[in-house]
C-alpha positions in Angstrom: -46.6 -75.3 -10.2 -43.2 -74.1 -11.9 -41.3 -70.8 -11.4 -39.3 -69.7 -15.0 -37.8 -66.4 -16.2 -37.5 -65.1 -19.7 -34.6 -62.7 -20.0 -35.8 -61.5 -23.3 -39.1 -61.3 -24.7 -37.9 -62.8 -27.9 -37.6 -66.1 -25.8 -41.4 -66.6 -25.7 -41.1 -67.3 -29.6 -38.6 -70.6 -28.6 -41.5 -71.8 -26.5 -45.3 -72.4 -26.8 -46.3 -70.3 -23.7 -49.6 -71.4 -22.0 -52.5 -68.9 -22.1 -53.4 -70.2 -18.2 -49.9 -69.1 -16.6 -49.5 -65.8 -15.0 -46.8 -63.2 -16.5 -45.3 -60.7 -14.5 -43.4 -58.3 -17.1 -40.9 -56.3 -15.7 -39.0 -52.9 -16.4 -38.2 -51.5 -14.0 -36.6 -48.3 -15.7 -39.3 -47.3 -16.5 -42.5 -48.4 -17.6 -43.6 -50.8 -14.9 -42.6 -48.6 -12.2 -44.4 -45.7 -14.1 -47.8 -47.4 -14.5 -47.7 -48.1 -10.5 -47.0 -44.9 -9.9 -50.1 -43.4 -12.5 -52.3 -45.8 -10.7 -51.2 -44.9 -6.9 -51.6 -41.2 -8.5 -55.5 -42.2 -9.1 -55.3 -43.1 -12.6 -58.8 -44.6 -14.0 -57.2 -46.9 -16.2 -53.8 -46.8 -18.0 -53.8 -48.4 -21.5 -50.7 -49.8 -23.5 -49.4 -49.3 -26.8 -47.2 -51.4 -28.4 -46.1 -48.6 -30.9 -46.5 -44.6 -31.2 -48.9 -45.1 -33.9 -51.2 -47.4 -32.5 -51.1 -44.7 -29.6 -51.6 -41.1 -31.5 -54.5 -43.0 -33.4 -55.8 -43.9 -30.1 -55.4 -40.1 -29.0 -57.5 -39.2 -32.0 -60.5 -41.6 -31.1 -60.4 -40.5 -27.6 -59.1 -36.9 -27.3 -59.8 -36.7 -23.7 -56.8 -39.3 -22.9 -53.4 -38.6 -22.1 -50.5 -39.7 -24.4 -47.8 -40.9 -22.2 -44.6 -42.4 -23.4 -41.0 -42.6 -24.6 -38.5 -43.7 -27.7 -34.9 -43.7 -26.6 -36.2 -41.8 -23.4 -37.4 -38.9 -25.1 -40.9 -37.7 -25.0 -42.7 -38.8 -28.8 -44.1 -35.4 -30.9 -47.4 -35.4 -30.3 -47.4 -36.6 -26.5 -48.6 -35.2 -23.9 -46.2 -36.1 -21.2 -42.8 -38.5 -21.0 -42.2 -42.0 -18.9 -41.3 -40.6 -16.1 -42.3 -41.9 -12.8 -40.6 -39.2 -10.3 -42.7 -36.6 -13.1 -46.4 -38.4 -12.3 -45.7 -39.2 -8.7 -46.3 -35.2 -8.4 -49.7 -35.5 -10.6 -53.2 -35.4 -9.7 -54.3 -38.2 -11.9 -57.7 -38.9 -10.4 -59.7 -39.9 -13.0 -57.8 -39.6 -16.0 -57.3 -41.9 -18.9 -53.6 -42.2 -19.8 -52.1 -44.2 -22.9 -48.6 -45.2 -22.6 -46.2 -46.4 -24.9 -42.7 -47.3 -24.3 -39.2 -48.8 -26.0 -39.7 -51.8 -24.1 -41.9 -52.5 -21.5 -45.0 -52.1 -23.3 -44.0 -54.1 -25.9 -43.0 -56.9 -23.6 -46.8 -56.9 -22.1 -47.4 -57.7 -25.8 -45.3 -60.5 -26.2 -47.2 -62.3 -23.7 -50.0 -64.6 -25.1 -52.7 -62.4 -25.9 -55.7 -63.6 -23.3 -53.0 -64.8 -20.6 -52.9 -62.9 -17.1 -50.4 -60.2 -17.4 -49.4 -58.2 -14.1 -46.6 -55.3 -14.2 -44.0 -56.0 -11.6 -41.1 -54.3 -10.4 -39.1 -53.5 -7.2 -41.6 -50.8 -6.0 -44.7 -53.4 -6.0 -42.6 -56.6 -5.2 -43.7 -57.9 -2.3 -47.3 -57.1 -4.0 -47.2 -58.7 -7.6 -45.6 -61.7 -6.0 -48.4 -62.1 -3.8 -51.2 -61.5 -6.3 -49.4 -64.0 -9.1 -49.3 -66.4 -6.2 -52.5 -66.7 -5.9 -53.8 -66.5 -8.9 -51.7 -69.3 -9.8 -52.5 -71.4 -6.7 -56.4 -71.2 -8.0 -55.6 -72.3 -11.4 -52.8 -74.6 -10.4 -50.8 -72.8 -13.1 -47.2 -71.8 -14.1 -45.4 -68.6 -13.0 -43.5 -67.0 -15.5 -41.6 -63.5 -15.1 -40.6 -61.8 -18.6 -37.9 -59.2 -18.1 -38.4 -56.3 -21.1 -34.6 -56.0 -21.7 -33.4 -52.8 -23.8 -33.9 -53.1 -27.7 -33.6 -56.7 -27.6 -30.7 -57.1 -25.5 -30.0 -58.1 -21.5 -30.8 -55.7 -19.1 -29.0 -56.2 -16.2 -31.3 -54.2 -13.6 -34.7 -56.0 -15.2 -33.2 -59.3 -14.3 -32.1 -58.5 -10.8 -35.5 -57.7 -10.3 -36.4 -60.9 -11.4 -34.3 -62.4 -8.9 -35.5 -60.3 -6.6 -39.4 -61.4 -7.0 -38.2 -65.0 -7.6 -37.2 -64.7 -4.1 -40.7 -62.6 -2.8 -41.9 -66.2 -4.8 -40.0 -68.4 -3.2 -40.3 -66.9 0.1 -43.7 -67.2 0.4 -44.2 -70.8 -1.3 -40.9 -72.9 -0.9 -42.6 -75.5 -3.1 -42.3 -74.5 -6.3 -40.4 -76.2 -8.7 -37.3 -74.0 -10.0 -36.4 -73.3 -13.5 -32.7 -72.7 -14.5 -33.2 -69.5 -15.1 -34.4 -68.7 -11.5 -31.1 -69.8 -10.3 -29.3 -67.5 -12.7 -31.5 -64.5 -11.9 -31.2 -65.0 -8.2 -27.2 -64.3 -8.6 -28.0 -61.8 -10.5 -30.1 -60.1 -8.2 -27.2 -60.9 -4.7 -24.7 -59.6 -6.9 -26.3 -56.2 -8.2 -28.9 -55.7 -5.5 -31.2 -52.7 -6.3 -28.7 -50.3 -4.2 -26.2 -50.4 -6.5 -27.8 -50.7 -10.1 -27.8 -46.9 -10.4 -23.7 -47.1 -10.4 -23.9 -50.5 -12.7 -27.0 -50.8 -15.6 -27.1 -48.6 -18.7 -30.5 -47.3 -18.6 -29.7 -45.8 -15.4 -26.5 -44.0 -16.5 -28.7 -43.1 -19.6 -31.1 -41.4 -17.2 -29.0 -39.9 -15.2 -27.1 -38.5 -18.7 -30.5 -36.4 -19.1 -31.1 -35.6 -16.2 -33.8 -37.7 -14.9 -32.0 -38.8 -11.8 -34.9 -38.9 -9.4 -36.8 -41.7 -11.2 -34.2 -43.5 -9.9 -35.3 -43.0 -6.2 -38.8 -44.9 -7.6 -37.4 -47.6 -10.0 -35.2 -48.6 -7.1 -37.1 -48.5 -4.1 -38.5 -51.6 -3.1 -42.3 -52.3 -1.4 -43.1 -49.0 -1.7 -46.9 -49.7 -3.7 -49.4 -52.3 -3.0 -50.9 -52.0 -6.6 -50.1 -54.3 -8.9 -51.3 -53.3 -13.0 -53.2 -56.0 -14.2 -54.1 -56.5 -17.8 -57.8 -56.7 -17.5 -58.9 -56.6 -21.9 -57.9 -56.0 -25.2 -59.9 -52.4 -26.5 -61.7 -54.0 -29.2 -61.6 -50.4 -31.1 -58.1 -49.4 -30.7 -56.2 -53.1 -29.8 -54.8 -50.8 -26.8 -54.2 -52.8 -23.7 -56.4 -52.0 -20.9 -55.0 -52.2 -16.9 -56.7 -51.9 -14.2 -55.3 -51.4 -10.5 -55.1 -54.5 -8.4 -54.3 -54.8 -5.0 -53.8 -58.0 -3.2 -55.1 -58.7 0.5 -52.6 -57.2 3.0 -52.7 -59.8 5.5 -51.9 -62.2 2.2 -47.7 -60.3 2.1 -45.8 -61.2 4.9 
């Protein structure tokens, strides 16, 4: 089994990614952290939209759904909520269906092979998402790929650092994984920029602080805060949205 990292979703277009492999998609600030907290707060289902238009159209078809998301950190017109993990951490979402579209994270989910296993990973659910990914990969004898959402098509320090953290977690659980060159790079980035320092160095954190969303960073940069792993289960035929459920790995399997 091989472990590989894509620092930008566009890198997937230069290879032939396998439908059988497991993909961990990272958008630390903030989509994959937000998804995790939505489920923690009781959401029945989270649906990922690739575009604003797709999200708005689905809202017309199912008005009971809450439209959530952002473009360039701002809540789009016609949406109920933005993309703030700190906000959703204070909400009771029991039984709710939420549609989420973001500048980078939800698009990265769509960039993976259409019928592949896609898990939403972040610092917040790091041990849980790596445990689940490894369990699936062992059963299938397939590879694991970590896909960084990046920042509007450009390298994102926080996603790459998180990829290094998740790589270390995977290797801690299974040292026999074959390592692609990209893993060494990500681990080096994480060791140079641990989560505790990213708020001072990465542009996404600086942008969030500038708009008063500094509390989001407390969730985005916290390690091992959740056992929830948002997982794409299917594509909704009527809307084309990705339907996600929360899966929790067996607690005893996490060291």
